[in-house]
N, C-alpha and C positions, 0 to 999 in steps of 0.2 A: 504494500499500499504506499502511497505517495503523501507528501505534505504539500500543501498549497500556501503561498504567501500573498497577502493582500496589502496594497497601499491604497487606503480609502481616502479619497478627496471629495470635495463638493461637487466637482463636475466629472470626474473620472475615477475609475478604480483599476489600479494596475494589478495584474495577476501573474504569478509565477508558480511553477510546480517543480518538485524535486524528481530526480531520477528514482528508479525503483529501489536502489540501495540507500538512498537518502544522502548521497555525497555531494551532489551539485543541484543548484537551482537554475532553471531556465525561464526567462520571461516568455509567456504565451499570448498575452492579450491585454488590451486596455479597453475597459467597458466605458462607453460614454453614458453617463447617468441620465435617465430620462424619469424613472420612478423607482421607488424601493422595490415594488413588486417585480418589475423588470430586472433590476439589479440582482435580487435574490433568485429569480428564475434562471438567469444566466450562470450564476455561481453554481446553483443546483445541477445544471446540465454539465458543467465542468467537473464537479465532484464525482458524478457518475461516470462521465467519459474517462476521466484520468484516474479513477479508483482511489480518491483522496480519503485518508482516514484522519487527518488533522489539518487545521488551518491556523497559520501563523499571521496574526493581524498586527501591522505596524501601529503602535500607539504613540502619537505625537505628544511629546512632553516639552514643557519649557525647559530652558537650560538649567534651572535650578531644581528640576525634577518634578515640578508641580504640573497638574493637568489643567490646560487652558480650554477655551471654547471649542477649538478643533478636536482636542482629545475627548471632550464630552460628546461630540457628535459621533466620533468613532465608537466610543463605548455603547452609545445607543444603537448604532448599526450592528454591533457585536451581540447585543441582546437579541436582535432579530435573527441573526445567524443561529444563535443557541436555540431559539424557539422553533426553527425550521429544519435544522440538520442534526443528525445524530453523529456528530464528529467532535473530537477533542478540539477545543479552541484555546490558543495560547496568545497572550498579548506580549508584544516585543517592543522594546524601546527603540523607536525609529529616529532618534534625534540625528540629524546630519545626513540621513540616507539620500534625500533628494539632493543635497549639496554634492555628495559623492557621486550620484548618478549624473548629475549635470557636468561635473568635472570629467568623468569618464567619456561622455558623449562629446564634449568639446575636444578632448584629446584625440578622439577617433575621427575628428573633423566632421561631425554630423551637423548639417545645416540647422539653423535656428528653428525653422518651420517643422522640420522632421523631429528635432528634439522635443518640441511640444507634444508630439503625437506619441512619443515613446518613453518619456521621462518617468511616468508612473509605473510602467511595467518594469523598467530598469530598477526603480526604487524598490519595487515588490521583490525583484531578484535579490537585491542587497538585503532586504529584511529577512527573506527565507534563508539565504546563504549564511547570514550571521547566526541564525537559529541553528541550522544544520552544523555549522562549525562548532557551536557551543556544545552540541551533543556528542561530538567525537570523543572517544575515550571514556565515555560514561557508560559502562555496560560491558 
């Protein structure tokens, strides 16, 4: 079974999944948000299609570790996930993942317009890879 990483924003949700062994994260999609119902429906399709057993959701925190307005929105979204899907859900500190994703895309010489369309998916990959790396050696 695979793990899925989510970078939940107001306009988009970046999605990544792990390989079957849980070593690497690959970005697979960016959902353009239209409604919560549609968001959850697409995530549900991907959970089935990719055989996902756990979801790692990036939790945006302030630099001092507190949860701000965006973090509250993510927590509300996570409650919806818990109510709909029977998978383990892990919250992962995502501070600076979007900054790292942006830097990677700039270094790869990705044009600004293209960066906007993939940044959340790349951030989801960073979130999931951070979690996967933290699990190595535990077990």
